[in-house]
C-alpha positions in Angstrom: 0.3 0.1 0.1 1.5 3.3 -1.0 1.7 6.8 0.9 -1.7 8.3 -0.7 -3.8 4.9 0.5 -2.7 5.4 4.2 -3.1 8.9 4.1 -6.8 8.1 3.4 -6.8 5.5 5.7 -6.0 7.6 8.6 -8.4 10.6 6.7 -11.0 7.8 7.1 -10.3 7.4 10.8 -10.4 11.1 11.8 -13.9 11.4 10.3 -14.8 8.9 12.6 -13.3 11.0 15.7 -14.9 13.8 14.3 -18.1 12.2 14.4 -17.3 10.9 17.8 -16.6 14.6 18.7 -19.8 16.1 17.7 -21.5 13.9 19.8 -19.9 14.5 23.1 -20.4 18.2 21.8 -23.9 17.7 21.7 -24.1 16.2 25.3 -21.8 19.0 26.7 -24.7 21.3 25.2 -27.3 19.5 26.9 -29.5 21.1 29.7 -28.9 20.0 33.2 -31.6 19.1 35.3 -33.5 21.6 37.4 -32.7 19.7 40.9 -28.8 19.9 40.2 -29.1 23.8 39.8 -31.8 24.3 43.0 -28.9 22.2 45.1 -26.0 23.9 43.9 -27.9 27.5 45.2 -27.6 26.7 48.4 -24.5 24.9 49.0 -22.6 27.3 51.1 -19.6 29.0 49.5 -17.3 27.0 52.2 -18.2 23.3 50.4 -17.0 24.9 47.3 -13.6 26.3 48.5 -12.9 22.9 50.4 -13.9 20.9 46.9 -11.7 22.9 44.8 -9.1 22.3 47.3 -9.0 19.2 47.6 -9.0 18.3 43.9 -6.1 20.7 43.7 -4.4 18.4 46.7 -5.1 15.5 44.7 -3.5 16.5 41.4 -0.7 17.6 43.3 0.1 14.7 45.5 -0.5 12.3 42.6 1.6 14.3 40.1 4.3 14.6 42.7 3.9 11.5 44.8 1.5 9.1 43.1 3.6 7.9 40.0 5.4 4.9 41.9 2.6 3.4 43.2 0.4 3.7 40.1 3.1 2.2 38.2 3.0 -0.7 40.5 -0.6 -1.5 39.2 0.7 -2.2 35.5 3.6 -3.0 33.8 4.7 -0.1 32.0 7.3 -1.9 29.7 4.4 -4.1 28.6 2.8 -1.3 28.2 5.3 0.3 25.9 6.2 -2.9 23.7 2.2 -3.2 22.9 2.3 0.1 21.3 5.8 -0.4 19.5 4.1 -3.7 18.2 1.1 -2.3 17.5 2.2 0.7 15.6 4.6 -1.2 13.7 1.1 -3.3 12.7 -0.6 -0.3 11.7 3.1 0.8 9.6 3.1 -2.7 7.9 -1.0 -2.8 7.2 -1.7 0.8 6.4 -5.0 0.3 6.7 -8.1 1.7 8.5 -8.9 -1.6 9.6 -5.7 -1.9 11.5 -6.1 1.6 13.2 -9.5 1.0 14.2 -8.3 -2.3 15.4 -5.5 0.2 17.4 -8.5 2.4 18.8 -11.1 -0.6 20.2 -7.8 -2.6 21.9 -7.3 0.7 23.8 -10.5 1.2 24.3 -11.3 -1.9 26.1 -8.5 -1.8 28.5 -9.8 0.5 31.1 -13.5 -0.8 30.6 -13.5 -2.6 33.8 -12.5 0.2 36.2 -15.9 2.2 36.0 -17.1 -0.8 38.0 -14.3 -0.3 40.4 -15.1 3.4 40.3 -18.9 2.6 41.0 -17.9 0.4 44.3 -15.6 2.5 45.6 -17.9 5.8 45.6 -20.7 4.3 46.4 -19.0 2.6 49.5 -17.5 5.7 50.8 -20.8 7.3 50.2 -22.8 5.0 52.0 -20.4 5.8 54.9 -21.1 9.5 54.3 -17.6 10.6 52.7 -17.5 12.8 50.3 -13.7 14.7 50.3 -11.7 12.0 51.1 -12.7 9.7 48.0 -11.3 12.6 45.4 -7.5 11.4 46.1 -8.5 8.0 45.2 -11.0 9.5 42.6 -8.3 11.2 40.7 -5.7 8.3 41.1 -7.9 6.0 38.9 -8.5 8.5 36.6 -5.0 9.1 36.2 -4.1 5.6 36.4 -6.4 5.2 33.5 -5.0 8.2 31.3 -1.4 7.1 31.9 -2.0 3.7 30.8 -3.8 5.1 27.4 -0.9 7.5 27.0 1.4 4.6 27.1 -0.8 2.8 24.3 0.1 5.2 22.0 3.5 5.8 22.9 3.5 9.1 25.0 5.4 9.7 28.2 3.0 11.0 31.2 5.9 12.4 33.2 6.7 15.3 30.4 5.8 18.8 31.7 4.1 19.3 28.7 2.4 15.6 28.8 1.0 16.6 32.3 -0.1 19.9 31.0 -2.0 18.1 27.5 -3.4 15.4 30.2 -4.9 18.1 32.8 -6.5 19.9 29.6 -8.4 17.2 28.2 -9.9 16.1 31.8 -10.9 19.8 32.5 -12.2 19.8 28.6 -14.0 16.4 28.8 -16.9 17.8 31.7 -17.3 21.4 30.3 -20.9 22.4 29.6 -21.8 24.2 26.5 -19.8 27.2 24.9 -17.0 26.5 28.0 -16.5 22.9 26.4 -16.6 24.2 23.0 -13.8 26.5 23.9 -11.8 24.0 26.3 -12.2 21.5 22.9 -10.2 24.1 20.6 -7.6 24.5 23.2 -6.8 20.9 23.5 -7.0 20.3 19.9 -4.2 23.1 19.6 -1.8 20.7 21.8 -2.5 17.8 20.0 -0.8 19.8 16.7 1.9 21.8 19.3 3.3 20.7 22.2 3.0 23.2 24.6 5.9 23.3 27.4 5.1 24.5 30.5 6.7 26.4 32.9 6.4 25.0 36.9 4.2 28.2 36.9 1.8 27.2 34.2 1.5 24.0 35.6 0.8 24.8 38.7 -2.0 27.4 37.4 -3.1 24.6 35.0 -3.7 22.7 37.9 -5.4 25.0 39.8 -8.0 25.6 36.4 -9.0 21.8 36.1 -9.5 21.9 40.3 -11.9 24.5 39.6 -13.8 22.6 37.2 -14.2 19.5 38.4 -15.3 21.5 41.8 -17.6 23.7 40.1 -19.2 21.1 37.9 -19.1 17.5 40.9 -20.2 20.1 43.4 -23.8 18.6 43.8 -22.9 15.2 43.3 -19.7 15.6 46.3 -22.0 17.3 48.6 -24.2 14.6 48.5 -22.2 11.9 49.0 -20.9 13.5 52.0 -24.4 12.7 53.8 -25.1 9.1 54.8 -27.3 6.9 53.1 -28.2 9.6 50.4 -24.5 9.7 49.3 -24.8 6.7 47.6 -26.7 8.5 44.7 -23.3 10.8 45.1 -20.8 8.0 44.8 -22.6 6.8 41.8 -21.5 9.7 39.8 -17.7 8.7 39.6 -18.1 5.8 37.1 -20.4 8.7 35.0 -17.4 11.2 35.0 -14.8 8.4 34.9 -16.4 7.4 31.7 -17.2 10.9 30.4 -13.0 12.0 30.8 -12.0 8.6 29.5 -14.3 8.8 26.3 -12.9 12.6 25.8 -9.3 11.2 26.7 -8.8 8.2 24.6 -10.6 10.2 21.6 -7.8 13.1 22.1 -5.1 10.6 21.9 -6.0 8.3 18.7 -6.7 11.8 16.9 -2.8 12.8 18.3 -2.0 9.8 16.7 -3.3 9.7 13.5 -2.4 13.6 12.9 1.1 12.6 13.7 0.6 9.6 11.1 -0.4 12.1 8.7 2.7 14.0 9.4 5.2 11.4 8.8 3.5 10.9 5.2 2.9 14.7 4.0 
C-alpha cells in the first residue's frame, strides 16, 4: 500500500473521530436537571472552596508522589512494547482496519475500571464520606489516562504531557460554550506541544480543580451525606467514563495527526 492510500485511511479514521467529537459536543450542550441547579444555589460557598482545594491537592499529590504507586498497578514496559508492536502493525498494514483495531484495543483496556470506581464511590457514599474519596478517584482517573498515554507511545511524566492531560480532563466535563472553547484549546495542543513552565503547570492544576469542583459540587456534597451519599457515589463512574471517552478519542486523534505528518 502506498502513502496516498495510508493517508486516505488516516482521513477516514479522523472522520470517525470527528463524528464522535460532535456527539460529545451535543452531550455537553444539553441542559442540566433543574434539581441540580437548585441544589447548587443552596450549597455553602465553603463547600465549594473545600472541594476545589481537595481536587487541587489530589492532582498535586499524585503528580508529585503517586507515580511510583500508580506504576505498580500495571507493567509499564509491557505497555510500551504493546505500543511498539501495534504501531508496527499499523505501519505494515497501512489500513483503516488496523487503525480501528488499535483504537478498539485501547478502548477495551480501561472499561473494567468504571466498575471499580462505582464500588469505591458507593462504598464511601454509604459511609457519608465525600471528600476523602477524591484522591482515590483522581488516582483511578490518572492511572487510566497514563495507560492510554503509554498505549499511544507518550511519556506522561513530561511537563507538556501533564499539561495536556490536565487540559483534556477539564475539557471533558465542561458544559456548553465552555466545552467548545476548551476542546479547541486541546486540539491546538495536539498539534503544537506546549512545554509549560512550573508556574503554568501549577496554574493549570488550579484551573482543572476549579472545573471539577464546579461540575461535581452537587454530587460530592450529596456523597457527604450518609445513605443518600450512594447517589453521589454513583456519579464517579459517570465522570470516569466521560473523561476516559474524551481522552481516548483525543489520544487517537493525536496519533492519526502525527501519522499524517510522517506521510506528508
